[in-house]
N, C-alpha and C positions, 0 to 999 in steps of 0.2 A: 440950180436947185438940186438937180440929180447928183452932182458931186458931193453936196452936203449930206444927202441921204446915204450915199455910199460910205462916206467918212464916218457918219454916226453908226452905221451898221458894223463896220469893221472895228470901231472903238468898242462897241458892245460885245463883239465876238472875242476881242482880246480880254476884256474884263471877265467874260464868262469862262474863257480858257484858264485864266489865272485861278478863278474859284474852283474849277474842276480839278486842276492839278493839285491844289492844296488838299482837296478831299481825297483824291486818289492816293496821295502820298501820306495821308493821315496827319497832316499838319494844320493847326489852326492858323489861318491867315488873316491878319488884321491890316486893313488899309488905313491911312495912306502909307506911302513909302517911307515915312519918317520914323518907322519903328526899328531902324537898324542900329540905334545907339548901343545896344547890348553886344554887338559884334566885336569880337576881340581880334578879328583879322585886320592886320595893319599893312599898309602898302609902304614901299620904300620911301615915299615922300613924307611919311610921318602921319598922313591922314589915314583915317579908317578906310578900309577897302571900299565900302559902299560910297563914302563921300568922294573918293577918287573917281568912281564911275559916274556919279552925278556931275562932278566938276567937269570931267571930259565931255559929257553930253551937253552941258550948258555952254561949253566953249565950241560946240559944233563938231566935236570929234566922236560922234556916236559909234562909228565903226571901230575906232581905236578902243573905246570903252567896252564894246561888246567883245572884241578880241581879248582884252584883259580879263573880262569875266570868264571866258572859256579857258584861258591859259592859267589863271591863278585860283579859281574857285575849286574847292575840294568837293566834287560831286558825289563822293562816297559817303559824305556826312550830310544826312537829311536835314540837320540843323541849318545848313546853308541855303536851303530852299527859299527862305524868305528873302535872302539877298537877291537871288535871281528874279523872283516874282516881283519884288519891289522895283528892281531896275526896269523891267519891261512895263510895269504899271506906270512908272515915271515917264518913260518914253511915250506911253500911250496918251499922256496929257499934252504932248506937243501937237500943234496943228500940223496938217499935211504940208502946208507951206514951209513950216519950220523944219520938219523932217526932210523935205526935199532940199532945202538950203544946206542941210547937213549931209547930203548925198545918202539919204536913208529913206525908207518908205514904211508905211503902215504894214504892208505885207511882210517886210523884213522883221518887223516886231513879232508878227505871228510866227514866222519861221524860226526866229530866235527862241521863242517860248517852246516851240515844238522840239527844237534841238536840245534845250535844257531838260525838257521832260524825258527825252531819250537818254540823256546823260545820267539822270536820276533813276533810270531803269523803268520808266513808264512805257508800256506797249503803245506805240504811237498810233496804232489802229484805233485806239480809243479816242483819238483826237481828230480823226478824219473829217468829222463834221465841221471842224474849224479851218480846214485847209482845202484849197481847190484841187 
């Protein structure tokens, strides 16, 4: 039971961090993660960039998807914020068991959000409440 409470707490923290980042950066954030259709970013596979991230995550390659996010997303364009927030929101829907099976953890979801915030120019001291 204690594990479920911890998982719920971290899930809620991630959700709250996503909302905070969208407010700090002045972007309206709409959930769920299905709002990425307007993205014109295309990946070499022909899929839209967000779809590639989700596809890799669904295939258990979350680390590879996250690497792609940081390598290919233009963090200088605030319009791309929703892609990053949607990706981590999507990962937050995975159970801890599923994340673990993909060699990922809920803490890594938090760390990824924090790293994205930093890339978008957010002072990460504002996010200290969400990080150990």
